[in-house]
C-alpha positions in Angstrom: -17.3 15.1 -9.1 -19.2 17.6 -6.7 -19.2 15.2 -4.2 -15.9 13.8 -4.4 -14.8 17.6 -4.0 -16.3 17.8 -0.8 -14.3 15.1 0.5 -10.8 15.2 2.3 -7.9 14.1 -0.3 -5.4 11.1 0.7 -3.1 11.4 -2.5 -2.9 14.4 -4.5 0.2 13.8 -7.2 0.4 16.6 -10.2 3.0 16.3 -12.9 5.1 14.0 -12.0 7.7 12.6 -13.7 10.5 9.9 -13.3 13.2 9.3 -15.3 15.9 6.0 -15.2 19.3 5.9 -15.8 20.4 3.0 -18.3 23.6 3.0 -19.4 24.0 6.5 -19.6 20.9 6.9 -21.5 17.5 8.4 -19.6 14.4 6.3 -19.4 11.1 8.0 -18.9 9.2 5.6 -16.6 6.3 8.2 -15.5 5.9 11.0 -18.1 3.7 13.7 -16.2 1.1 11.8 -13.9 -1.6 13.1 -12.3 -3.4 11.3 -9.7 -6.1 12.4 -7.3 -7.0 10.1 -4.4 -9.9 10.4 -1.4 -9.8 9.5 2.1 -11.7 6.7 2.4 -11.6 5.9 -1.8 -10.7 2.1 -2.9 -8.8 2.8 -5.9 -7.0 0.1 -8.2 -4.2 1.5 -10.5 -4.4 -1.3 -13.5 -1.0 -1.5 -16.0 0.9 -4.0 -17.3 4.6 -5.1 -16.5 7.1 -1.7 -17.5 4.2 0.5 -17.4 5.1 2.8 -14.6 2.8 1.2 -12.3 5.4 0.2 -9.4 7.4 3.2 -10.0 4.2 5.5 -9.3 3.6 2.7 -6.0 7.0 3.5 -4.8 6.2 7.3 -4.5 3.0 7.1 -2.9 5.0 4.9 -0.8 7.6 7.7 0.0 10.1 5.2 -1.4 10.9 7.2 -3.4 12.2 10.8 -3.6 13.6 11.1 -7.0 10.9 12.7 -8.9 9.8 15.5 -10.5 6.1 17.6 -9.1 4.5 17.7 -6.4 3.1 15.1 -4.2 0.4 16.3 -1.5 -0.3 13.6 1.5 -3.0 14.1 3.3 -2.6 17.4 3.1 1.0 17.9 3.2 2.9 18.9 0.3 5.6 16.1 1.2 8.2 16.6 -2.2 10.9 17.6 -0.9 10.3 16.5 2.6 14.5 15.2 3.9 14.6 11.4 4.5 14.3 12.1 8.4 11.2 13.6 7.5 9.6 11.1 5.3 10.7 8.6 7.8 7.9 8.9 10.5 4.9 9.2 7.8 5.2 6.4 6.6 5.8 4.1 8.7 3.1 5.7 10.6 0.3 6.4 8.2 1.3 4.5 5.1 0.3 0.6 5.2 2.1 -1.7 2.7 1.0 -5.1 1.6 3.2 -6.7 -0.8 3.1 -9.6 -3.1 5.6 -11.6 -1.3 4.7 -10.9 1.8 8.1 -9.5 3.0 7.9 -11.5 6.8 10.8 -12.1 8.6 11.5 -15.7 8.9 12.9 -16.1 11.4 10.4 -13.9 14.0 7.1 -15.1 14.6 4.0 -13.7 13.3 3.0 -11.7 16.4 6.8 -10.2 16.5 6.8 -9.7 12.0 3.4 -7.8 13.2 4.9 -5.9 16.3 7.8 -4.7 14.5 6.2 -1.2 12.8 4.6 -0.1 16.2 7.9 -1.2 17.6 9.7 1.3 15.0 7.1 3.9 15.6 8.5 4.7 19.2 5.1 6.0 20.3 3.5 3.6 22.7 4.5 0.8 24.8 5.9 -2.3 24.1 3.2 -4.4 25.9 0.6 -1.9 23.7 2.3 -2.8 20.2 2.5 -6.6 20.9 -1.6 -5.9 21.9 -2.3 -4.2 19.1 -0.7 -6.8 16.9 -2.4 -9.7 18.4 -5.7 -7.9 17.9 -4.7 -7.4 14.4 -4.0 -11.1 14.1 -7.0 -12.4 15.2 -9.2 -10.5 13.6 -7.3 -11.8 10.4 -8.5 -15.0 12.0 -4.7 -16.1 13.3 -5.3 -16.3 16.6 -4.0 -19.2 17.0 -1.3 -18.9 15.0 1.1 -15.9 16.7 3.7 -18.0 17.5 4.1 -19.9 14.4 7.1 -18.5 11.9 5.8 -17.7 8.4 7.2 -20.9 6.8 5.0 -22.9 9.4 2.0 -21.2 7.7 0.4 -21.2 4.0 0.1 -18.6 1.9 -3.0 -16.9 2.4 -2.1 -17.3 6.2 0.8 -15.6 5.6 -0.9 -12.5 3.3 -3.1 -12.1 6.0 -0.2 -12.3 8.7 1.2 -9.1 6.4 -2.7 -7.5 5.9 -2.3 -7.3 9.9 1.4 -6.2 10.0 0.1 -3.3 7.9 -2.4 -1.9 9.8 -0.6 -2.3 13.3 -0.1 1.7 13.2 -3.6 2.2 11.9 -2.8 4.1 8.9 -4.2 6.6 6.8 -3.6 5.0 3.6 -2.8 1.5 2.9 -0.9 0.4 -0.1 -1.2 -3.1 -1.9 1.3 -4.3 -4.3 -0.3 -7.0 -6.3 -1.5 -8.2 -3.2 -3.0 -11.8 -4.7 -0.3 -12.3 -7.3 1.0 -15.6 -5.4 -2.0 -17.0 -4.4 -4.7 -19.7 -6.0 -7.9 -18.0 -6.9 -9.5 -19.2 -3.4 -7.5 -17.6 -1.5 -7.0 -14.2 -3.7 -10.4 -14.0 -3.8 -10.7 -14.4 0.4 -7.4 -11.8 0.3 -9.7 -9.4 -1.8 -12.7 -9.8 0.8 -10.6 -9.1 3.8 -9.8 -5.8 1.8 -13.1 -5.1 0.8 -14.0 -5.0 4.5 -11.4 -2.7 5.3 -12.8 -0.5 2.8 -15.9 -0.4 4.1 -14.9 0.2 7.8 -13.4 3.6 6.1 -10.1 3.0 4.9 -7.8 4.4 1.6 -6.7 1.3 -0.3 -4.7 1.9 -2.8 -3.6 -1.4 -5.1 -1.6 -1.8 -7.8 -2.2 -4.9 -9.9 -1.8 -6.1 -13.7 -5.3 -8.3 -12.7 -8.5 -6.7 -14.6 -10.6 -9.3 -12.1 -8.9 -8.3 -8.9 -8.9 -4.0 -10.5 -12.4 -4.6 -10.5 -13.4 -4.7 -6.7 -12.1 -1.9 -5.9 -14.5 1.8 -6.3 -12.2 3.6 -9.1 -9.4 2.1 -11.9 -6.8 3.9 -12.8 -5.0 3.0 -15.9 -1.2 3.3 -16.5 0.5 2.8 -19.9 3.7 4.1 -20.6 4.2 6.0 -17.5 0.5 7.6 -18.6 -2.6 7.9 -16.8 -4.6 6.7 -19.8 -8.2 7.1 -17.7 -10.3 6.3 -15.2 -8.8 9.9 -13.5 -11.0 11.6 -11.0 
């Protein structure tokens, strides 16, 4: 514990509650969640369908703000931030990797990968595309830059999505079931890529229901019925 306390915290949630309304009745999704993730740590959040892990991901990604409790992101208390205050943090400091990739089908993968940098509006268009190209080349897609997502294999689409998530050099990478749509061989390739990013110093938070995938992380946090059951620092 002493070694971990000496590190900086990327994520700190305290007593986080999230309640949805269904047919006018309250439905608790999170019930007093506490989560700490250190900078540079690879953490998996694991739980069955309906456990609250997706709700937790949306809060961690600054997508869902309708919760009670405290959220500190990289030393700043972001709970209570306005939408305008959250947008640049979400765009520039958090990278997202999804099971369904969320690549725009009408654009090339180079254009897809450059989008987060273009939205940030803090560097030239040329630099945005140079960075996107470099990230795609790192993912082994240097000869596919002008291909559209439908012209790629499923594994290549996920690698393109990872490249896009890295284009703004995010402080935290959130991966939501990143291997859920992949066969076992391709899934292992994606996990190897995520493992390499971790070795380079990236902070990774992986959401999964797959125990084998979760075991690739340094630490596993188990969520059930909206509560943490073990694995919390």
